[in-house]
C-alpha positions as CSV (number, residue, x, y, z in Angstrom):
1,Y,23.3,-46.3,37.7
2,A,24.3,-48.3,34.6
3,H,21.2,-47.2,32.7
4,T,21.9,-43.5,33.3
5,A,25.7,-43.5,33.1
6,T,26.8,-40.7,30.7
7,L,29.6,-42.8,29.3
8,R,27.1,-45.4,27.9
9,H,25.4,-42.7,25.9
10,V,28.3,-40.7,24.4
11,G,27.8,-42.4,21.0
12,K,24.4,-40.8,20.8
13,I,25.9,-37.3,20.9
14,R,26.4,-35.5,17.6
15,P,30.1,-35.4,16.7
16,G,31.5,-31.9,16.6
17,L,29.2,-30.6,19.4
18,P,31.5,-28.7,21.8
19,F,31.6,-29.3,25.5
20,L,32.9,-27.4,28.5
21,I,33.4,-29.6,31.6
22,T,34.4,-28.3,35.0
23,H,34.8,-30.7,37.9
24,G,35.9,-30.6,41.5
25,E,38.5,-33.3,42.3
26,R,37.0,-33.8,45.8
27,D,33.4,-34.4,44.5
28,R,31.7,-37.1,46.5
29,R,28.6,-37.3,44.4
30,T,30.3,-37.8,41.1
31,P,33.7,-39.3,41.4
32,F,36.4,-37.3,39.8
33,Q,37.8,-40.3,37.9
34,Q,34.7,-40.2,35.7
35,A,35.4,-36.8,34.3
36,P,38.6,-37.7,32.4
37,Q,36.9,-40.8,31.2
38,L,34.1,-38.7,29.8
39,V,36.4,-36.2,28.2
40,E,38.3,-39.0,26.5
41,A,35.1,-40.7,25.3
42,L,33.8,-37.4,23.9
43,R,37.0,-36.6,22.1
44,K,37.0,-40.1,20.6
45,N,33.4,-39.4,19.5
46,G,34.7,-36.2,17.7
47,N,33.5,-33.6,20.2
48,P,35.9,-30.8,21.1
49,V,36.2,-30.6,24.9
50,E,37.5,-27.9,27.2
51,F,38.2,-29.5,30.6
52,Y,39.1,-27.8,33.9
53,S,39.5,-29.5,37.2
54,Y,39.7,-27.9,40.6
55,P,41.7,-29.9,43.3
56,E,40.2,-28.0,46.3
57,E,36.5,-28.4,45.2
58,G,33.8,-30.9,45.7
59,H,30.3,-30.9,44.1
60,G,30.0,-27.2,43.6
61,F,32.7,-24.5,43.9
62,R,33.2,-22.8,47.3
63,L,36.4,-20.8,46.7
64,K,35.9,-17.4,45.0
65,K,39.0,-17.9,42.8
66,N,37.6,-21.2,41.4
67,R,34.2,-19.7,40.8
68,L,35.6,-16.8,39.0
69,H,37.8,-19.0,36.8
70,A,35.0,-21.5,36.1
71,Y,32.4,-18.9,35.3
72,G,34.9,-16.9,33.3
73,K,35.5,-20.1,31.2
74,L,31.7,-20.5,30.9
75,V,31.2,-17.0,29.5
76,E,34.1,-17.5,27.1
77,F,32.6,-20.8,25.9
78,F,29.2,-19.2,25.4
79,N,30.6,-16.3,23.5
80,K,32.6,-18.6,21.3
81,H,29.9,-21.1,20.6
82,L,26.5,-19.3,21.0
83,R,27.1,-15.9,19.4
């Protein structure tokens, strides 16, 4: 785990590269506590980050309202940064 932990490699990411992070707060595979740590590390590295958390979700979104919100944010992010 230590070798592949994302937090250990944030310094290798080009500053200024934008990120969109969505995370279920009930995720059992990737503990939610890691998401805010990653967001903070990316911002300290100079990367703009949009972060959305979903209290009712685990690893993958079940509820339609959360899927619509997350995928809507994904489309907005792509339109903003990839067009």
